[in-house]
PADREN-673905 format. One record per residue (C-alpha): z, x, y. Coordinates in nm, 2 decimals. Last residue first. Layout:
N
      c3      c1      c2
       Z       X       Y
...
***
This chain:
199
      c3      c1      c2
    9.01    9.73   21.33
    8.84    9.90   21.03
    8.64   10.22   21.04
    8.37   10.32   20.79
    8.27   10.67   20.70
    7.95   10.81   20.54
    8.00   11.18   20.54
    7.64   11.32   20.51
    7.71   11.59   20.77
    8.08   11.61   20.87
    8.15   11.96   20.75
    7.84   12.11   20.90
    7.55   12.19   20.66
    7.44   12.51   20.50
    7.11   12.69   20.50
    7.12   12.83   20.85
    7.42   12.64   21.01
    7.33   12.28   21.01
    7.48   12.04   21.26
    7.75   11.78   21.27
    8.07   11.98   21.27
    7.93   12.24   21.51
    7.88   11.97   21.77
    8.25   11.89   21.77
    8.34   12.23   21.91
    8.04   12.40   22.08
    7.88   12.07   22.17
    8.19   11.93   22.33
    8.44   11.68   22.18
    8.41   11.49   21.85
    8.37   11.14   21.99
    8.38   10.87   21.73
    8.13   10.58   21.76
    8.17   10.27   21.55
    7.83   10.12   21.49
    7.68    9.77   21.57
    7.39    9.87   21.79
    7.60    9.76   22.09
    7.88    9.98   21.97
    7.64   10.28   21.96
    7.52   10.19   22.31
    7.88   10.20   22.43
    7.93   10.54   22.27
    7.61   10.65   22.43
    7.76   10.58   22.78
    8.09   10.73   22.68
    7.92   11.05   22.56
    7.72   11.06   22.88
    8.03   11.03   23.10
    8.21   11.30   22.89
    7.93   11.55   22.95
    7.97   11.85   22.72
    7.87   11.63   22.43
    7.95   11.54   22.07
    7.90   11.20   21.91
    7.97   11.09   21.55
    7.84   10.76   21.41
    8.08   10.56   21.20
    7.99   10.25   21.00
    8.18    9.94   21.10
    8.44    9.75   20.90
    8.43    9.40   20.74
    8.31    9.53   20.40
    8.04    9.74   20.58
    7.89    9.64   20.91
    7.64    9.91   21.01
    7.38    9.73   20.81
    7.17    9.99   20.62
    6.91   10.20   20.80
    7.16   10.48   20.87
    7.21   10.51   20.49
    6.84   10.55   20.40
    6.78   10.76   20.71
    7.03   11.03   20.60
    7.36   11.04   20.80
    7.48   11.31   21.03
    7.21   11.28   21.29
    7.31   10.97   21.50
    7.46   11.21   21.76
    7.45   11.52   21.97
    7.47   11.41   22.33
    7.27   11.61   22.59
    7.30   11.55   22.96
    6.96   11.64   23.11
    6.90   11.90   23.39
    6.67   12.12   23.20
    6.58   11.99   22.85
    6.51   12.32   22.68
    6.86   12.46   22.74
    7.02   12.14   22.60
    6.81   12.18   22.28
    6.95   12.53   22.23
    7.30   12.39   22.30
    7.23   12.12   22.04
    7.15   12.40   21.79
    7.49   12.55   21.82
    7.45   12.90   21.97
    7.43   13.23   21.78
    7.10   13.31   21.95
    6.95   13.01   21.78
    6.69   13.23   21.60
    6.99   13.45   21.49
    7.15   13.15   21.32
    6.84   13.12   21.10
    6.67   12.78   21.10
    6.70   12.64   20.75
    6.86   12.31   20.87
    6.82   12.27   21.24
    6.89   11.90   21.24
    6.75   11.68   21.52
    6.92   11.36   21.65
    6.98   11.51   21.99
    7.05   11.21   22.22
    6.90   11.31   22.56
    7.05   11.14   22.86
    6.85   11.16   23.18
    6.97   11.23   23.54
    6.77   11.55   23.57
    6.51   11.60   23.30
    6.30   11.84   23.50
    5.95   11.97   23.46
    5.87   11.68   23.22
    5.66   11.66   22.90
    5.73   12.02   22.83
    6.06   11.93   22.66
    5.87   11.74   22.39
    5.69   12.06   22.29
    6.02   12.25   22.30
    6.18   12.00   22.06
    5.92   12.05   21.78
    6.12   12.31   21.58
    6.41   12.07   21.55
    6.18   11.82   21.38
    6.16   11.50   21.59
    6.41   11.23   21.66
    6.50   11.31   22.02
    6.65   10.98   22.13
    6.59   10.93   22.50
    6.81   10.74   22.75
    6.69   10.67   23.11
    6.33   10.61   23.00
    6.05   10.78   23.19
    6.00   11.00   22.88
    5.83   10.71   22.71
    5.53   10.71   22.95
    5.44   11.07   22.92
    5.49   11.05   22.54
    5.25   10.76   22.52
    5.40   10.43   22.45
    5.46   10.20   22.16
    5.68    9.89   22.20
    5.98    9.79   21.98
    6.17    9.47   22.08
    5.89    9.25   21.94
    5.99    9.36   21.58
    5.97    9.62   21.31
    5.61    9.53   21.21
    5.49    9.59   21.57
    5.61    9.96   21.53
    5.41   10.01   21.21
    5.10    9.84   21.37
    5.13   10.06   21.68
    5.14   10.39   21.48
    4.80   10.54   21.55
    4.75   10.33   21.86
    5.02   10.53   22.03
    4.80   10.84   22.03
    5.00   11.13   21.89
    5.27   11.34   22.05
    5.51   11.07   21.94
    5.64   10.76   22.12
    5.87   10.46   22.07
    5.99   10.22   22.34
    6.32   10.03   22.30
    6.43    9.67   22.38
    6.76    9.56   22.24
    6.78    9.26   22.01
    7.05    9.42   21.79
    6.84    9.42   21.48
    6.55    9.55   21.68
    6.75    9.84   21.81
    6.87    9.93   21.46
    6.51    9.90   21.34
    6.39   10.15   21.61
    6.66   10.39   21.49
    6.53   10.37   21.13
    6.18   10.42   21.25
    6.27   10.74   21.44
    6.48   10.86   21.14
    6.20   10.81   20.89
    5.92   10.95   21.12
    5.85   10.80   21.46
    5.95   11.07   21.70
    6.06   11.03   22.06
    6.27   10.72   22.08
    6.30   10.55   22.42
    6.57   10.35   22.60
    6.60   10.19   22.94
    6.93   10.12   23.12
***
């Protein structure tokens, strides 16, 4: 399984550090020239490599860590995303519900990435919290996952565990997804809830 992070802002860099902490290789890309952020990526660790957007989207699993409004630009990188898993880390805060057609934002993302399995996840915590060790007082920090594809949710759940987190599945994009996304100028009920599970 190969992994890529599209977007190298606060969340993108936080995710890259999570991969590096766990010794898992990941490529990072933006719409900019990779040389423009190569030194920042190299500072995170040897597991993180910079690529062009066209190269990065060849990965099997892709974290979409851009502004919600930028997702259509990324979607244009491939004519079909068949067989790929997109992890939607975006937050559509401030986007009017009518602009989403009354749909959860992750469903709007799913429509743009034709053929992909979309998992909403890793978006409910601010970067500063997500960047901390996922091991807290002997427990593990929770990441929520929602998807209409159970197999994809299970695959990303396993990845979350490998990154040190405790995944909790919330169901489909129209059920659980609504708990971890913005609605206009308000947040879903599980956004910013920093939870820890103990075995």
